[in-house]
All heavy atoms as an XYZ file, in Angstrom:
662
protein
N     -24.555     -2.841    -10.416
C     -24.700     -1.936     -9.259
C     -23.592     -2.141     -8.205
O     -23.090     -1.179     -7.626
C     -26.090     -2.164     -8.679
C     -26.254     -1.419     -7.383
S     -27.595     -0.373     -7.571
C     -27.759      0.245     -5.855
N     -23.178     -3.395     -7.989
C     -22.068     -3.668     -7.021
C     -20.792     -3.026     -7.331
O     -20.125     -2.565     -6.473
C     -21.903     -5.184     -6.967
C     -21.866     -5.662     -5.502
O     -21.951     -4.829     -4.579
N     -21.653     -6.988     -5.399
N     -20.455     -2.903     -8.699
C     -19.249     -2.348     -9.083
C     -19.275     -0.800     -8.728
O     -18.178     -0.238     -8.354
N     -20.353     -0.106     -8.878
C     -20.423      1.271     -8.565
C     -20.234      1.520     -7.028
O     -19.575      2.527     -6.656
C     -21.746      1.833     -8.983
C     -21.857      1.963    -10.430
C     -22.646      1.161    -11.282
C     -21.144      2.787    -11.372
N     -22.456      1.526    -12.587
C     -21.472      2.499    -12.703
C     -20.130      3.769    -11.175
C     -21.002      3.099    -13.757
C     -19.643      4.365    -12.293
C     -20.042      4.100    -13.542
N     -20.653      0.615     -6.238
C     -20.455      0.734     -4.735
C     -18.949      0.691     -4.489
O     -18.376      1.415     -3.666
C     -21.311     -0.302     -3.957
C     -22.826      0.064     -4.188
C     -20.937     -0.305     -2.539
C     -23.690     -1.032     -3.622
N     -18.327     -0.327     -5.128
C     -16.975     -0.511     -4.895
C     -16.066      0.709     -5.380
O     -15.113      1.157     -4.723
C     -16.395     -1.761     -5.638
C     -16.956     -3.101     -5.025
C     -16.486     -4.305     -5.848
C     -16.558     -3.251     -3.548
N     -16.493      1.252     -6.528
C     -15.811      2.507     -7.031
C     -16.015      3.692     -6.052
O     -15.071      4.413     -5.844
C     -16.297      2.745     -8.498
C     -15.712      1.748     -9.412
C     -15.793      4.203     -8.895
C     -16.231      1.792    -10.859
N     -17.208      3.718     -5.488
C     -17.490      4.835     -4.580
C     -16.674      4.600     -3.245
O     -16.073      5.595     -2.763
C     -18.925      4.890     -4.160
N     -16.573      3.398     -2.813
C     -15.717      3.088     -1.646
C     -14.284      3.450     -1.924
O     -13.577      4.086     -1.039
C     -15.878      1.651     -1.198
C     -17.290      1.430     -0.587
C     -14.801      1.301     -0.182
C     -17.593     -0.008     -0.337
N     -13.750      3.107     -3.116
C     -12.381      3.498     -3.506
C     -12.181      4.937     -3.439
O     -11.188      5.476     -2.958
C     -12.071      2.914     -4.878
C     -10.675      3.234     -5.446
C      -9.600      2.646     -4.577
C     -10.612      2.850     -6.863
N     -13.085      5.653     -3.988
C     -12.987      7.186     -4.065
C     -12.944      7.814     -2.732
O     -12.169      8.672     -2.357
N     -13.892      7.339     -1.861
C     -13.930      7.899     -0.486
C     -12.733      7.620      0.353
O     -12.205      8.441      0.995
C     -15.249      7.414      0.222
C     -15.329      7.747      1.721
C     -16.516      8.016     -0.464
N     -12.293      6.333      0.204
C     -11.153      5.938      0.960
C      -9.821      6.707      0.415
O      -8.956      7.009      1.220
C     -10.950      4.424      0.943
O     -10.677      4.022     -0.409
N      -9.836      6.932     -0.850
C      -8.666      7.709     -1.373
C      -8.624      9.126     -0.797
O      -7.626      9.587     -0.421
C      -8.743      7.683     -2.966
O      -8.654      6.375     -3.390
C      -7.582      8.523     -3.497
N      -9.783      9.728     -0.825
C      -9.893     11.167     -0.334
C      -9.602     11.146      1.177
O      -8.867     12.052      1.662
C     -11.258     11.674     -0.599
C     -11.582     12.026     -2.058
C     -13.041     12.461     -2.257
C     -10.690     13.101     -2.548
N     -10.131     10.164      1.940
C      -9.944     10.151      3.382
C      -8.392      9.930      3.641
O      -7.760     10.565      4.546
C     -10.682      9.059      4.001
N      -7.744      8.976      2.924
C      -6.310      8.748      3.109
C      -5.491      9.971      2.781
O      -4.500     10.311      3.545
N      -5.793     10.661      1.717
C      -5.111     11.858      1.288
C      -5.237     12.873      2.431
O      -4.206     13.533      2.843
C      -5.654     12.349      0.012
C      -4.931     13.655     -0.452
C      -3.692     13.597     -0.966
C      -5.601     14.891     -0.315
C      -3.067     14.746     -1.382
C      -4.955     16.090     -0.666
C      -3.755     16.023     -1.226
O      -3.034     17.181     -1.595
N      -6.382     13.150      2.897
C      -6.599     14.137      4.001
C      -5.802     13.715      5.180
O      -5.246     14.537      5.888
C      -8.108     14.150      4.251
C      -8.559     15.060      5.434
C      -8.344     16.427      5.081
C      -8.853     17.299      6.241
N      -8.232     18.578      6.379
N      -5.886     12.393      5.629
C      -5.191     11.946      6.824
C      -3.646     12.170      6.710
O      -3.021     12.705      7.642
C      -5.492     10.599      7.152
C      -6.841     10.271      7.839
C      -7.130      8.760      7.778
C      -6.920     10.891      9.122
N      -3.123     11.831      5.569
C      -1.628     11.844      5.446
C      -1.111     13.331      5.275
O       0.004     13.535      5.615
C      -1.213     11.023      4.192
C      -1.377      9.504      4.464
C      -0.954      8.758      3.118
C      -0.530      9.026      5.526
N      -1.970     14.207      4.799
C      -1.518     15.621      4.674
C      -1.403     16.192      6.054
O      -0.607     17.087      6.251
C      -2.587     16.325      3.942
C      -2.072     16.933      2.600
C      -3.123     17.714      1.948
N      -2.902     19.106      1.984
C      -2.105     19.726      1.167
N      -1.537     19.054      0.243
N      -1.846     21.083      1.287
N      -2.163     15.661      7.069
C      -2.114     16.269      8.413
C      -1.044     15.676      9.365
O      -0.891     16.080     10.455
C      -3.457     16.087      9.058
C      -4.564     16.705      8.247
C      -4.546     18.311      8.186
O      -4.059     18.911      9.154
O      -4.881     18.736      7.089
N      -0.306     14.702      8.843
C       0.726     14.059      9.707
C       2.042     14.867      9.695
O       2.484     15.292      8.666
C       1.047     12.654      9.116
C       2.232     11.939      9.866
C      -0.208     11.748      9.158
N       2.500     15.192     10.892
C       3.776     15.922     11.012
C       4.959     15.073     10.436
O       4.879     13.817     10.441
C       3.936     16.105     12.499
C       2.780     15.647     13.170
C       1.910     14.836     12.202
N       6.027     15.699      9.825
C       6.997     15.062      9.196
C       7.760     14.088     10.166
O       8.382     13.150      9.791
C       7.978     16.016      8.516
O       8.539     16.910      9.513
N       7.753     14.403     11.471
C       8.510     13.612     12.505
C       7.902     12.216     12.567
O       8.581     11.178     12.820
C       8.391     14.304     13.790
C       9.126     13.572     14.945
C      10.560     13.598     14.710
C       8.857     14.358     16.207
N       6.577     12.076     12.227
C       5.948     10.786     12.372
C       5.866      9.968     11.123
O       5.343      8.861     11.083
C       4.469     10.968     12.783
C       4.351     11.585     14.256
C       2.888     11.820     14.560
C       4.968     10.637     15.291
N       6.498     10.424     10.003
C       6.401      9.762      8.701
C       7.159      8.399      8.794
O       6.516      7.391      8.258
C       6.946     10.555      7.541
C       5.954     11.569      7.053
N       5.005     11.174      6.074
C       5.697     12.869      7.400
C       4.282     12.258      5.826
N       4.657     13.281      6.595
N       8.276      8.284      9.429
C       8.995      7.048      9.342
C       8.290      5.959     10.144
O       8.071      4.868      9.645
C      10.451      7.241      9.894
O      11.065      8.145      9.096
C      11.152      5.941      9.915
N       7.735      6.217     11.422
C       7.017      5.161     12.041
C       5.733      4.825     11.375
O       5.366      3.547     11.371
C       6.649      5.819     13.415
C       7.700      6.916     13.645
C       8.029      7.393     12.269
N       5.066      5.699     10.743
C       3.832      5.491     10.008
C       4.160      4.591      8.750
O       3.398      3.651      8.465
C       3.114      6.661      9.581
C       2.315      7.390     10.680
C       1.740      8.630     10.227
C       1.256      6.458     11.230
N       5.301      4.883      8.118
C       5.602      4.060      6.959
C       5.852      2.679      7.259
O       5.535      1.719      6.594
C       6.838      4.690      6.203
C       6.449      5.879      5.483
S       7.930      6.599      4.617
C       8.338      5.357      3.568
N       6.485      2.421      8.455
C       6.704      1.036      8.936
C       5.477      0.324      9.175
O       5.330     -0.836      8.806
C       7.555      1.086     10.127
O       8.802      1.605      9.955
N       4.541      1.013      9.776
C       3.167      0.389     10.044
C       2.450      0.163      8.709
O       1.740     -0.906      8.516
N       2.590      1.066      7.740
C       1.916      0.902      6.538
C       2.452     -0.277      5.687
O       1.814     -0.854      4.810
C       1.989      2.139      5.686
C       1.109      3.282      6.244
S      -0.595      2.822      6.618
C      -1.214      2.325      5.058
N       3.767     -0.580      5.910
C       4.373     -1.758      5.167
C       3.660     -2.993      5.664
O       3.428     -3.951      4.839
C       5.796     -1.853      5.517
C       6.623     -0.833      4.632
O       6.175     -0.419      3.632
N       7.780     -0.511      5.071
N       3.281     -3.074      6.951
C       2.583     -4.250      7.402
C       1.183     -4.372      6.722
O       0.727     -5.427      6.310
C       2.398     -4.232      8.892
N       0.496     -3.262      6.607
C      -0.785     -3.162      6.021
C      -0.659     -3.493      4.465
O      -1.554     -4.114      3.919
C      -1.483     -1.809      6.184
C      -1.965     -1.552      7.621
C      -2.522     -0.168      7.719
C      -2.996     -2.628      7.999
N       0.344     -3.049      3.826
C       0.653     -3.403      2.445
C       0.817     -4.900      2.238
O       0.480     -5.361      1.163
C       1.775     -2.561      1.976
O       1.563     -1.212      1.907
N       1.412     -5.531      3.225
C       1.560     -6.971      3.126
C       0.134     -7.588      3.169
O      -0.042     -8.605      2.414
N      -0.766     -7.083      3.824
C      -2.101     -7.619      3.884
C      -2.751     -7.338      2.481
O      -3.493     -8.172      2.062
C      -2.912     -6.977      5.006
C      -2.375     -7.451      6.349
C      -4.409     -7.347      4.894
C      -2.937     -6.629      7.550
N      -2.396     -6.182      1.906
C      -2.881     -5.926      0.536
C      -2.426     -6.896     -0.463
O      -3.120     -7.384     -1.370
C      -2.448     -4.514      0.140
O      -2.856     -3.574      1.216
C      -3.063     -4.160     -1.197
N      -1.134     -7.333     -0.319
C      -0.602     -8.378     -1.220
C      -1.411     -9.675     -1.056
O      -1.746    -10.302     -2.021
C       0.868     -8.612     -0.930
C       1.384     -9.819     -1.711
C       1.662     -7.351     -1.318
N      -1.690    -10.119      0.140
C      -2.482    -11.279      0.385
C      -3.946    -11.164     -0.222
O      -4.392    -12.102     -0.846
C      -2.573    -11.573      1.894
C      -1.322    -11.986      2.544
C      -1.575    -12.190      4.031
C      -0.813    -13.318      1.987
N      -4.524    -10.003     -0.096
C      -5.855     -9.727     -0.640
C      -5.781     -9.854     -2.209
O      -6.681    -10.373     -2.801
N      -4.729     -9.279     -2.743
C      -4.619     -9.397     -4.174
C      -4.363    -10.772     -4.641
O      -4.897    -11.173     -5.764
C      -3.447     -8.461     -4.702
N      -3.662    -11.564     -3.895
C      -3.382    -12.930     -4.250
C      -4.675    -13.735     -4.227
O      -4.959    -14.604     -5.042
C      -2.337    -13.578     -3.261
C      -0.925    -13.178     -3.635
C       0.051    -13.686     -2.595
C      -0.483    -13.755     -5.004
N      -5.520    -13.480     -3.141
C      -6.852    -14.120     -3.040
C      -7.677    -13.748     -4.274
O      -8.379    -14.607     -4.823
C      -7.492    -13.707     -1.835
C      -6.920    -14.427     -0.541
C      -7.622    -13.789      0.733
C      -7.199    -15.876     -0.546
N      -7.658    -12.450     -4.617
C      -8.515    -12.041     -5.774
C      -8.010    -12.739     -7.031
O      -8.746    -13.136     -7.943
C      -8.397    -10.501     -5.912
N      -6.655    -12.884     -7.182
C      -6.152    -13.587     -8.334
C      -6.510    -15.022     -8.395
O      -6.833    -15.607     -9.353
C      -4.572    -13.426     -8.360
C      -3.851    -14.080     -9.535
C      -4.288    -13.455    -10.870
C      -2.334    -13.932     -9.343
N      -6.619    -15.723     -7.194
C      -6.946    -17.110     -7.146
C      -8.429    -17.274     -7.537
O      -8.814    -18.302     -8.023
N      -9.238    -16.258     -7.243
C     -10.694    -16.449     -7.464
C     -11.131    -15.782     -8.824
O     -12.333    -15.834     -9.098
C     -11.504    -15.770     -6.349
C     -11.324    -16.611     -5.024
C     -12.084    -15.983     -3.962
N     -11.892    -16.719     -2.700
C     -12.936    -17.362     -2.104
N     -14.153    -17.210     -2.537
N     -12.657    -18.024     -1.003
N     -10.242    -15.151     -9.535
C     -10.568    -14.446    -10.794
C     -11.052    -15.517    -11.782
O     -10.452    -16.569    -11.940
C      -9.449    -13.718    -11.257
N     -12.204    -15.230    -12.473
C     -12.746    -16.232    -13.465
C     -12.339    -15.821    -14.809
O     -11.853    -16.694    -15.537
C     -14.200    -16.232    -13.257
N     -12.469    -14.602    -15.223
C     -12.228    -14.212    -16.550
C     -10.815    -13.743    -16.795
O     -10.023    -13.551    -15.857
N     -10.382    -13.606    -18.080
C      -8.992    -13.138    -18.359
C      -8.843    -11.779    -17.944
O      -7.703    -11.427    -17.397
C      -8.851    -13.268    -19.915
O      -9.146    -14.634    -20.345
C      -7.350    -12.890    -20.263
N      -9.798    -10.894    -18.083
C      -9.674     -9.510    -17.653
C      -9.478     -9.384    -16.156
O      -8.687     -8.592    -15.596
N     -10.297    -10.192    -15.428
C     -10.192    -10.198    -13.942
C      -8.795    -10.725    -13.553
O      -8.199    -10.175    -12.621
C     -11.280    -11.065    -13.378
O     -12.595    -10.531    -13.738
N      -8.288    -11.709    -14.179
C      -7.015    -12.220    -13.858
C      -5.918    -11.226    -14.103
O      -4.996    -11.087    -13.284
C      -6.729    -13.465    -14.585
C      -7.378    -14.697    -14.127
C      -6.955    -16.009    -14.735
N      -7.758    -17.134    -14.279
C      -8.225    -18.048    -15.046
N      -7.939    -18.001    -16.291
N      -8.995    -18.939    -14.608
N      -6.003    -10.516    -15.237
C      -5.024     -9.536    -15.506
C      -4.986     -8.412    -14.553
O      -3.965     -7.811    -14.038
C      -5.272     -8.941    -16.952
N      -6.257     -7.968    -14.155
C      -6.350     -6.930    -13.141
C      -5.782     -7.294    -11.765
O      -5.150     -6.582    -11.116
C      -7.804     -6.429    -12.993
C      -8.079     -5.140    -12.309
C      -7.337     -3.974    -12.884
C      -9.551     -4.891    -12.304
N      -6.172     -8.537    -11.425
C      -5.694     -9.076    -10.082
C      -4.196     -9.249    -10.166
O      -3.519     -9.002     -9.150
C      -6.371    -10.377     -9.813
N      -3.626     -9.660    -11.215
C      -2.099     -9.878    -11.362
C      -1.404     -8.511    -11.217
O      -0.390     -8.355    -10.611
C      -1.780    -10.532    -12.629
N      -2.031     -7.494    -11.897
C      -1.538     -6.186    -11.780
C      -1.627     -5.653    -10.337
O      -0.638     -4.930     -9.795
C      -2.240     -5.174    -12.680
N      -2.652     -5.992     -9.606
C      -2.747     -5.644     -8.166
C      -1.750     -6.310     -7.322
O      -1.149     -5.636     -6.423
C      -4.149     -6.002     -7.656
N      -1.406     -7.614     -7.608
C      -0.314     -8.274     -6.891
C       1.017     -7.632     -7.110
O       1.757     -7.322     -6.158
C      -0.286     -9.724     -7.291
C       0.962    -10.442     -6.798
C      -1.510    -10.547     -6.839
N       1.292     -7.288     -8.371
C       2.609     -6.656     -8.735
C       2.721     -5.279     -8.002
O       3.685     -4.976     -7.447
C       2.719     -6.541    -10.242
C       3.946     -5.722    -10.645
C       2.914     -7.943    -10.810
N       1.633     -4.499     -8.130
C       1.721     -3.160     -7.603
C       1.810     -3.188     -6.077
O       2.505     -2.364     -5.484
C       0.490     -2.337     -8.019
C       0.503     -1.972     -9.480
C      -0.843     -1.237     -9.885
C       1.615     -1.024     -9.852
N       1.038     -4.111     -5.426
C       1.100     -4.205     -4.038
C       2.537     -4.679     -3.515
O       3.019     -4.120     -2.545
C       0.078     -5.139     -3.499
N       3.089     -5.585     -4.307
C       4.466     -6.011     -3.954
C       5.448     -4.935     -4.112
O       6.431     -4.746     -3.290
C       4.829     -7.245     -4.828
N       5.422     -4.083     -5.202
C       6.232     -2.961     -5.390
C       6.089     -1.988     -4.246
O       7.038     -1.429     -3.727
C       5.991     -2.345     -6.747
C       6.611     -0.925     -6.938
C       6.460     -3.228     -7.914
N       4.876     -1.771     -3.758
C       4.649     -0.802     -2.686
C       5.317     -1.364     -1.408
O       5.941     -0.525     -0.699
C       3.126     -0.748     -2.455
C       2.756      0.307     -1.411
O       3.473      1.259     -1.289
N       1.597      0.187     -0.815
N       5.274     -2.656     -1.141
C       5.886     -3.256      0.073
C       7.446     -3.035      0.025
O       8.054     -2.551      0.884
C       5.528     -4.725      0.296
C       6.432     -5.339      1.364
C       4.075     -4.809      0.628
N       7.931     -3.454     -1.142
C       9.430     -3.388     -1.333
C       9.916     -1.935     -1.301
O      10.888     -1.531     -0.573
C       9.886     -4.028     -2.594
C      11.314     -3.794     -2.864
C       9.647     -5.562     -2.551
N       9.243     -1.107     -1.994
C       9.506      0.349     -1.920
C       9.482      1.046     -0.548
O      10.282      1.799     -0.184
N       8.379      0.628      0.141
C       8.232      1.084      1.557
C       9.406      0.698      2.444
O       9.827      1.532      3.197
N       9.817     -0.557      2.352
C      10.949     -0.902      3.159
C      12.282     -0.259      2.718
O      12.989      0.096      3.607
C      11.135     -2.476      3.048
C      10.224     -3.216      4.055
C       9.275     -4.077      3.570
C      10.291     -3.025      5.350
C       8.392     -4.762      4.381
C       9.463     -3.702      6.228
C       8.530     -4.546      5.732
N      12.404     -0.050      1.423
C      13.657      0.676      1.013
C      13.684      2.110      1.479
O      14.674      2.565      1.873
C      13.709      0.670     -0.541
C      14.113     -0.757     -1.169
C      13.958     -0.675     -2.661
C      15.442     -1.225     -0.653
N      12.508      2.834      1.345
C      12.461      4.227      1.885
C      12.615      4.292      3.351
O      13.328      5.112      3.833
C      11.181      4.830      1.309
C      10.917      6.186      2.038
C      11.148      4.983     -0.174
N      11.980      3.369      4.091
C      12.047      3.352      5.509
C      13.517      3.143      5.971
O      14.103      3.825      6.790
C      11.134      2.293      6.159
O       9.837      2.601      5.790
C      11.322      2.237      7.672
N      14.154      2.169      5.352
C      15.592      1.905      5.641
C      16.451      3.178      5.371
O      17.439      3.415      6.139
N      16.230      3.783      4.291
C      16.989      4.964      3.915
C      16.741      6.051      4.876
O      17.723      6.796      5.280
C      16.614      5.398      2.475
C      17.461      6.517      1.973
C      17.124      6.753      0.527
N      17.972      7.880      0.052
C      17.757      8.410     -1.097
N      16.880      7.975     -1.909
N      18.592      9.341     -1.482
N      15.541      6.212      5.368
C      15.230      7.255      6.261
C      15.834      7.021      7.632
O      16.346      7.873      8.356
C      13.747      7.498      6.417
C      13.125      8.136      5.218
S      11.301      8.278      5.334
C      11.238      9.636      6.583
N      15.847      5.734      8.057
C      16.417      5.371      9.314
C      17.935      5.540      9.262
O      18.563      5.893     10.252
C      16.070      3.923      9.704
C      14.587      3.729     10.112
C      14.325      2.235     10.328
C      14.286      4.500     11.360
N      18.588      5.246      8.179
C      20.067      5.513      8.032
C      20.352      7.054      8.144
O      21.418      7.364      8.663
C      20.539      4.964      6.731
C      20.862      3.474      6.733
C      21.600      3.037      5.533
N      21.138      3.477      4.296
C      20.262      2.832      3.554
N      19.784      1.630      3.927
N      19.899      3.311      2.331
N      19.472      7.842      7.763
C      19.709      9.320      7.887
C      19.844      9.724      9.393
O      20.534     10.655      9.722
C      18.576     10.095      7.254
C      18.625     10.154      5.804
S      17.321     11.017      4.913
C      16.527     11.880      6.163
N      19.040      8.986     10.189
C      19.138      9.347     11.645
C      20.209      8.534     12.458
O      20.276      8.803     13.639
C      17.653      9.071     12.278
C      16.689     10.083     11.714
C      15.735      9.628     10.870
C      16.711     11.394     12.023
C      14.744     10.495     10.349
C      15.813     12.281     11.492
C      14.809     11.740     10.670
N      20.823      7.570     11.911
C      21.850      6.871     12.654
C      23.184      7.614     12.687
O      23.410      8.519     11.858
C      22.015      5.522     12.009
O      22.634      5.648     10.729
N      24.020      7.337     13.730
C      25.199      7.944     13.853
C      26.255      7.333     12.782
O      26.115      6.168     12.438
C      25.797      7.750     15.228
C      24.952      8.472     16.270
C      25.534      8.348     17.658
N      24.689      8.963     18.608
C      24.100      8.425     19.615
N      24.179      7.123     19.778
N      23.389      9.112     20.382
N      27.215      8.101     12.425
C      28.148      7.621     11.401
C      28.960      6.466     11.871
O      29.359      5.669     11.063
C      29.058      8.831     10.970
C      28.247      9.901     10.269
C      29.091     10.829      9.477
C      28.250     11.888      8.981
N      28.535     12.252      7.604
N      29.229      6.278     13.170
C      30.086      5.237     13.717
C      29.372      3.927     13.753
O      29.962      2.859     13.976
N      28.026      3.866     13.618
C      27.232      2.661     13.882
C      27.259      1.828     12.578
O      27.105      2.178     11.515
C      25.782      3.000     14.251
C      25.759      3.602     15.536
C      24.245      3.886     15.919
O      23.326      3.548     15.271
O      24.095      4.610     17.066
């Protein structure tokens, strides 16, 4: 039963996040991405904690995949944010 509650929370949070991000004006995307990188760092920590507490092989594999995906999200977020900020900088800087 506990697993179904977690799946329901995942579904509701996915839908809420999609709805919120759709309504954000394009001018605010860069500052929001910078803030989301900080939250993604917290996600990496949570995934590492889950990996440390995983008991079974399947749980460890899933937690390891979560660590990798969260780390890719952080690195990709910083790369995209840096690229977007370079678009707004002057050529002489």
